[in-house]
C-alpha positions in Angstrom: -16.8 57.6 56.3 -14.6 54.7 57.9 -11.9 54.8 60.0 -8.8 52.4 61.0 -5.4 52.4 62.9 -2.5 52.5 61.0 -0.3 49.3 61.3 3.4 48.8 60.7 6.1 46.4 61.2 8.4 48.5 62.8 8.5 47.5 66.5 9.6 50.9 67.8 6.3 52.5 66.6 4.4 49.4 67.8 5.4 50.4 71.4 4.7 53.8 70.8 1.5 53.8 69.1 -1.6 54.8 71.0 -5.3 54.4 70.7 -4.9 58.3 69.6 -3.3 57.4 66.7 -6.3 57.9 64.1 -6.7 57.9 60.5 -9.0 59.1 58.5 -10.2 57.5 55.1 -10.9 59.8 51.7 -14.6 59.1 50.5 -15.2 56.9 47.8 -18.4 57.0 46.1 -19.3 54.0 43.1 -22.6 54.9 41.7 -24.6 51.4 39.5 -26.9 52.0 36.2 -28.9 49.1 35.9 -30.0 47.7 32.7 -26.9 49.7 30.9 -24.0 47.0 29.3 -21.2 48.2 26.9 -20.9 47.1 23.5 -19.0 47.7 20.1 -22.0 46.8 17.6 -24.4 49.7 17.4 -21.2 51.8 17.4 -20.1 50.8 14.4 -20.8 52.4 11.3 -23.3 51.0 8.3 -20.8 50.2 5.7 -18.8 48.0 8.6 -21.8 46.4 9.8 -22.3 45.1 6.0 -18.4 44.3 5.2 -18.4 42.2 8.4 -21.8 40.5 7.5 -20.1 40.0 3.5 -17.0 38.3 5.3 -18.9 35.7 7.5 -21.3 35.2 3.9 -18.1 34.3 2.3 -16.1 32.5 4.9 -19.4 30.2 5.1 -19.7 29.6 1.7 -15.7 28.8 1.4 -16.6 25.9 4.2 -19.3 24.4 2.4 -17.4 24.6 -0.9 -14.2 22.6 0.7 -16.5 19.8 2.1 -17.9 19.7 -1.2 -15.1 19.4 -3.5 -13.4 17.1 -0.8 -17.1 14.7 -1.2 -16.8 14.7 -4.8 -13.0 13.6 -4.8 -13.6 11.1 -2.9 -16.2 9.8 -5.4 -14.4 10.3 -8.1 -10.8 8.9 -6.6 -11.8 5.6 -4.0 -8.6 5.3 -3.9 -6.0 2.4 -5.2 -6.8 -0.8 -5.0 -4.2 -3.5 -3.6 -6.2 -6.4 -3.0 -5.1 -9.7 -4.4 -7.4 -9.6 -7.5 -6.7 -6.3 -8.4 -3.2 -6.5 -8.6 -3.7 -9.4 -10.4 -6.0 -8.0 -13.3 -4.1 -4.9 -13.3 -0.6 -7.4 -14.1 -2.8 -8.9 -16.6 -4.0 -5.4 -18.7 0.1 -4.0 -17.9 1.1 -7.5 -19.5 -0.9 -7.6 -22.7 0.0 -4.2 -23.8 2.7 -3.4 -26.4 4.2 -0.2 -24.8 6.8 -0.1 -28.3 3.8 0.5 -30.7 2.6 4.3 -31.1 -1.2 4.1 -30.2 -1.8 6.7 -32.3 -0.8 4.9 -35.0 -1.5 1.7 -34.1 -3.9 1.2 -31.0 -5.1 -2.4 -31.4 -1.0 -3.6 -31.4 -0.6 -1.4 -28.6 -3.4 -2.7 -26.5 -3.2 -6.1 -27.6 0.6 -6.9 -29.0 1.8 -8.1 -25.8 -1.0 -10.7 -25.1 -0.4 -12.1 -28.7 3.3 -12.4 -27.8 2.9 -14.3 -25.1 0.3 -16.0 -26.5 0.6 -17.6 -29.9 -2.1 -19.9 -31.8 -2.2 -23.2 -30.3 -2.0 -26.4 -32.4 -5.1 -27.3 -33.8 -7.0 -23.8 -33.0 -8.5 -22.0 -35.7 -8.4 -18.6 -33.1 -7.3 -17.7 -29.5 -8.3 -15.8 -27.1 -8.8 -14.7 -23.5 -11.9 -16.6 -23.4 -10.7 -19.5 -25.1 -7.6 -19.6 -22.5 -10.2 -18.8 -19.6 -12.1 -22.0 -21.4 -9.5 -24.6 -21.2 -8.5 -23.4 -17.9 -12.0 -24.1 -16.6 -12.3 -27.4 -17.9 -9.0 -28.1 -16.5 -10.4 -27.3 -12.6 -13.6 -28.9 -13.7 -11.1 -32.3 -14.9 -9.8 -32.3 -11.7 -12.7 -31.9 -9.2 -14.6 -34.6 -11.3 -11.4 -37.2 -11.0 -11.1 -36.7 -7.4 -13.3 -39.4 -5.7 -11.6 -38.7 -2.1 -13.4 -35.5 -1.4 -15.4 -35.6 1.3 -19.1 -33.4 2.0 -20.0 -33.5 -1.8 -23.8 -32.4 -2.2 -25.8 -35.1 -3.9 -25.6 -33.4 -7.5 -21.8 -33.4 -7.3 -21.7 -37.1 -6.8 -24.0 -37.8 -9.8 -21.3 -35.9 -12.4 -18.6 -37.6 -10.8 -20.3 -41.1 -11.3 -21.1 -40.2 -14.9 -18.0 -39.0 -15.5 -16.7 -42.1 -14.1 -18.9 -44.0 -16.6 -18.4 -42.2 -19.6 -14.4 -42.5 -19.3 -14.6 -46.2 -18.5 -13.5 -47.3 -21.8 -13.5 -50.9 -21.1 -16.9 -51.3 -19.8 -18.4 -49.4 -22.7 -16.5 -51.8 -25.0 -17.8 -54.5 -23.0 -21.6 -53.7 -22.9 -21.4 -52.4 -26.4 -25.0 -52.1 -27.8 -26.9 -53.9 -25.0 -28.1 -50.7 -22.8 -29.9 -49.2 -26.0 -31.2 -52.9 -27.2 -32.5 -53.0 -23.6 -34.0 -49.4 -24.1 -35.5 -50.0 -27.5 -37.3 -53.2 -26.4 -38.4 -51.4 -23.0 -40.4 -48.6 -25.1 -41.7 -50.7 -27.7 -39.4 -52.2 -30.2 -38.4 -51.3 -33.5 -39.9 -51.7 -36.1 -36.4 -52.5 -38.5 -36.1 -55.6 -36.6 -39.1 -56.6 -35.0 -43.1 -55.9 -34.9 -43.4 -52.4 -33.4 -46.3 -51.7 -31.1 -47.9 -48.6 -32.8 -50.5 -48.3 -29.3 -47.9 -47.8 -27.1 -46.9 -44.6 -29.5 -47.7 -42.3 -26.5 -45.5 -44.1 -23.8 -42.2 -43.9 -26.6 -42.7 -40.4 -26.3 -43.0 -39.5 -23.2 -40.5 -41.8 -22.1 -37.6 -40.1 -24.5 -39.2 -36.1 -24.3 -39.5 -36.7 -20.5 -37.3 -39.0 -19.2 -34.5 -38.9 -21.6 -34.8 -35.5 -23.0 -34.3 -36.1 -26.4 -36.6 -35.1 -29.2 -36.3 -37.5 -32.2 -39.8 -36.9 -33.5 -40.4 -32.5 -32.8 -38.6 -30.1 -30.8 -40.8 -28.2 -28.0 -39.4 -24.9 -26.5 -40.2 -21.5 -25.3 -39.0 -18.3 -27.2 -40.4 -14.9 -28.4 -43.1 -14.5 -30.2 -43.0 -13.3 -33.5 -45.7 -11.3 -33.7 -45.2 -9.9 -30.7 -41.8 -9.0 -29.0 -43.4 -8.6 -25.7 -44.3 -12.2 -24.6 -43.1 -15.2 -25.3 -45.0 -18.7 -26.3 -44.6 -22.3 -26.6 -43.3 -23.6 -30.0 -42.9 -26.7 -32.2 -40.9 -27.4 -34.6 -38.9 -30.4 -36.6 -36.4 -31.9 -34.9 -32.7 -32.3 -36.0 -30.4 -35.4 -36.7 -29.4 -37.1 -33.0 -25.5 -36.3 -34.5 -24.1 -32.9 -35.5 -23.3 -33.8 -39.0 -24.1 -35.9 -42.1 -21.0 -37.8 -41.7 -21.1 -39.0 -38.6 -23.7 -41.5 -40.3 -21.8 -42.2 -43.3 -17.9 -42.6 -42.4 -16.5 -45.1 -40.7 -15.5 -44.9 -36.9 -12.1 -45.6 -36.1 -12.2 -49.2 -34.7 -14.2 -49.9 -37.9 -11.0 -48.8 -40.4 
């Protein structure tokens, strides 16, 4: 039991109070029980515990389902492609449609009618399609590259291609030289028996020159193709050579200059 003096803010009481005014406090007792804590889970009935367990289980399953659905949706719908190539291709596809046609009755005209209207068959062409248009475009691009001799930083192969193109397009030089380059080549590989004696002992050298150096097949052709008896392997095949020009008319008809 403890004692204390009463304190007050009243000035008179502070003066009149003496040391004999002592007040006693009421006793207070606190008891601790070590090793025990308050919890509500053990006191819950079994049904309530099972209900809480199932609610937690369903919450986890729902969370996993939402994550999975989001992942699959992103994979199935990766988003819109707004880059320049995507927009260009999309515009081409939409422009090829003919929406005035019912696709259930005529799907071909629905899918290609717009393209056929915007791309009539060019003069001198028996057929025309997107790949034909692409081919013509690529030819124009290559023509500009071959004719542009002022380009810097070209590789050796690109320079060779330009020289080859310029040589083929130099008609005045071709007319001036005539058959001289071919005649020189014939004399170099042993002559031609129709105009002069032919060195038959030089046939191996002739074959090597025309087949390896000139990449032609005047006598026979050699190529690699699928084995006719075993489609799992390729073999070297030898076949008769074709004529140098694609049609018989090239050998018999007169040229434009001769006419």
